Each structure stands twice: as structure tokens, then as C-alpha cells.
C-alpha positions as CSV (number, residue, x, y, z in Angstrom):
1,M,0.0,0.0,0.0
2,T,1.2,3.5,-0.8
3,L,0.2,6.6,1.1
4,N,0.4,10.0,-0.4
5,L,1.2,12.3,2.4
6,S,2.4,15.9,2.4
7,A,5.9,16.6,3.7
8,H,4.4,18.0,6.9
9,E,2.2,14.9,7.4
10,M,5.2,12.6,6.8
11,D,7.3,14.6,9.2
12,V,4.6,14.0,11.9
13,V,4.5,10.3,11.1
14,E,8.2,10.0,11.4
15,R,8.4,12.1,14.6
16,L,5.7,10.1,16.3
17,A,7.1,6.8,15.2
18,D,10.5,7.8,16.6
19,E,9.0,9.1,19.9
20,K,7.0,5.9,20.4
21,G,9.8,3.6,19.2
22,L,7.6,2.2,16.5
23,S,8.0,1.6,12.8
24,K,5.8,3.8,10.6
25,T,3.7,0.8,9.8
26,A,3.1,0.0,13.4
27,L,2.2,3.6,14.1
28,V,-0.4,3.7,11.3
29,R,-1.8,0.4,12.5
30,Q,-2.2,1.8,16.0
31,A,-3.8,5.0,14.7
32,L,-6.3,3.0,12.7
33,R,-7.2,0.9,15.7
34,L,-7.7,4.1,17.8
35,Y,-9.8,5.7,15.1
36,Q,-11.9,2.6,14.7
37,S,-12.5,2.5,18.5
38,I,-13.5,6.1,18.7
39,S,-15.7,5.9,15.6
40,T,-17.5,2.8,17.1
41,R,-18.2,4.6,20.4
42,L,-19.5,7.7,18.6
43,E,-21.7,5.6,16.3
44,N,-23.1,4.0,19.5
45,G,-24.1,7.5,20.8
46,E,-21.2,7.7,23.3
47,K,-19.1,10.8,23.8
48,V,-15.3,10.8,24.0
49,F,-13.6,13.3,26.3
50,V,-10.1,14.4,27.2
51,E,-9.4,15.6,30.7
52,H,-6.8,18.0,31.9
53,P,-4.8,16.2,34.6
54,T,-4.7,19.0,37.1
55,T,-7.9,21.0,36.6
56,K,-10.0,18.0,35.6
57,E,-11.5,20.3,32.9
58,K,-13.0,18.1,30.2
59,A,-13.2,18.8,26.4
60,E,-15.3,16.7,24.1
61,L,-13.3,15.0,21.3
62,M,-14.9,15.8,17.9
63,V,-14.2,13.6,14.9
64,L,-14.9,14.9,11.5
65,S,-16.6,12.6,9.1
């Protein structure tokens, strides 16, 4: 499979793979599993939030379709 990414997008993939100690393929696989999990929850009417560790302030994660 070939992905056509912009230079910026490829830089992001490479940086994240390096930070996580993953190959680019493994990083993309993890990203797909995460996206699938979030999409399934949203399809089931659930909401997904991120929470600030100190203030406990929550923000809803929005996924564009």
C-alpha cells in the first residue's frame, strides 16, 4: 500500500514513530485501531472526552466525518 502524504504529514508520522519507538507501519496500525475504536463509540451514541490532569477540565473530542 502506498500513502500519499504531504511533507508535513510525513514529518509528523516519522516524529511520532521515533518518539514511540515504532515503525511507521506499526504507528499507522495503532492510529487505525484508535480511530476505529473512537468511531464505534461515537456511532453508539457515546461521547469521548479528554481531561486536563490537574484542573480536571474536560473537552469533548470531535471527529470529522
